[in-house]
N, C-alpha and C positions, 0 to 999 in steps of 0.2 A: 347051800351057799355056792355061788358061782366061783370057779377058779378065777382069781384076780389076775389081770394083765397089768403089770406095773412097769413104769418107765425105768429104764436103766441109764437114761441120759442124765446129765447134770441137774442139779436142783435149782439153779438160777434161771428162772423162766421169764424174768421181767423183759429181757431184750429179744425174746424169741417171737417169731411170727405166730399169730394165733392160728389154730387149726380147727376147721369145721368139718363135720360129717353131715351129709344130707342123704337120707334114705329115699328111694323112689325117684331117682334123678334122671331116668331115661326120657321123661316127657313131663309136660304140664308144670305144675307148681314146683315140683322138685327140680326140674331142669332150670327153670327161671331163678329159683332160690340159689342153686349152686353157682350159677353165673353171677348173680348179684353179690354173693359173699366173696367170690374170687375177685370181682371187679373192685371190691372195697378192701382188698388187701389180705383177706383170709386165705391161707393155704387150704383149699377145699377138696375133700374127698367126696366125689359124687358117686354114691353107691347105686348100683344097678343089679337087678337079678340076673340079667343076661348081658355079659360084657360086650357081646356083639352088637347090642343096641346102643352103644355109647359113641358111635362114630361121629354123629352130628355134634354132640357136646364136646368131644375131643377136638373136632375141627375148629369150632368157635374158640376154644381155649388156646389152641395153637396159633390161630390167626391173630388173636388179641394178646398173645403172650401172657395168658392168665395163669396164676398159681393154682391150677385145678388138675386133678387126676381122677379119672374114673376108676372105680374099684368094684369087684364083684362082691356082693353081699346079699344073701337071701334071708330076709327077716324071719322066715319060718324055720330056719335051720340053725341050731345052736353052733355046729362046727363051722358053718359059713360065717356067722357073726364073729365067733372067736378068732378064726383065721384072718378075717379082714382087720379086726382091731389089733391083733398082734402085729400085722404088717404096718399099720398106721403108727403104732407106738414105736416099732423098731426104726421106722423112717423119720418120724418127727418128734417122738418122745412125749407127746402130749395130745390132749383133746380139749378144746375150749368151748366148742359149741356143737350140740347135737340137734339136728332138726329131723324129727320123726315124721316123715312125709309119706312113706310107702303105704299104699292102701288102694282099694278099688271098691266100686259100687256094684251091687247086683240089681238088675232091673227086671221087673216082671210082676205079674200078679202073685201075691203072697202064696196062694195055694198051689201055684205052679213051680215054685222054687223048692228044691230038695233040701233036706236036712244037711246032706253032705256039702252042698253049695254054701249053705249058711255057715257051717262049721269051718269050711276053708276060708271064708271071708273073715270070720272072727280070728282065725289063726294068724292071718296077715294083719288086719286092721287093729286088733286089740292085743293079742299076745305077742305079735311082732314088735309093737311099741315097748311092751314090758321087757321082752328078751333083749333088745338092743340097749335099752336104758339101763338094765341091770348089769350089763357088761361095761358100759361107759362110766357110770357114776364112780366106781372104785378108782378108775384112771384119773378122773377129775379130782377126786378127793386127795390123791397123792400129790397133786400140784400145789396145794395150799395157797392158791393165789386169790381166791374169792371172786375171780372174774369168769368162771365157767357158767354155762347155761344149757339147760335141756329144754327144747321146745317140743311139745307134744301137740301135734295138729290133729284135731278131731276130724274125722272124715264125715262131713255133713251129709253126704249123699250115699252113705254106705249101703243102703237098701231102699230102693224106690219101688213102690208097687201101687196097686190100686187102693184108694182109701176104702175102708177106714184103718187098715192095718199098716203099721210102719215099725220096722225094727232098725235100731241104729247101734253100731258098735263104736 
C-alpha cells in the first residue's frame, strides 16, 4: 500500500478553489488541457518531466494571469510523484481533478523496436497512470466532497508500426 499523503488543511472545502493536476503538460493535449482548466477557474498544476520545458506554459499563464503553476513530476518515478503531490497538498490542501495525460508513441516496424523501448513506453503510458492515480485517490477520498474526478486518457497512438502488428498500452 502506498504511503498516503493527507491534507492537514481544514475540512471545509466547499468554498475553496478546485485544484487540478495534469500530467504531460509540456506540449500537446496536456498543455492545452492545463490552460483550459486554469482559464475555467481551476488552480492547475501543470506537471512536466523537465521543468525547463515549462517556460512557454508559464509565460501564457503569467500573461493571462491564470491560476496555473508548472511542477516537476516524472510519472515513472515514485519519489517524484510523491514529492510533487506532497507539495501540492501542502500548498492547496486538496486535489479535485487528475488528468493522466503523460505518454508517448513509438513509431516503426514492429520487428525493429526493441523490448527495452516497449518496456519504457509501458512504464510511462500504463504504469505511470497507475502510479499517479494510486497516489491521488487517497487524497481525494479524504476530502469527502464527492466532486473529485480522475481522468485516464488512453494513448491511442502508443505504438504505430507496419500492419498487421499493433501493440497498444
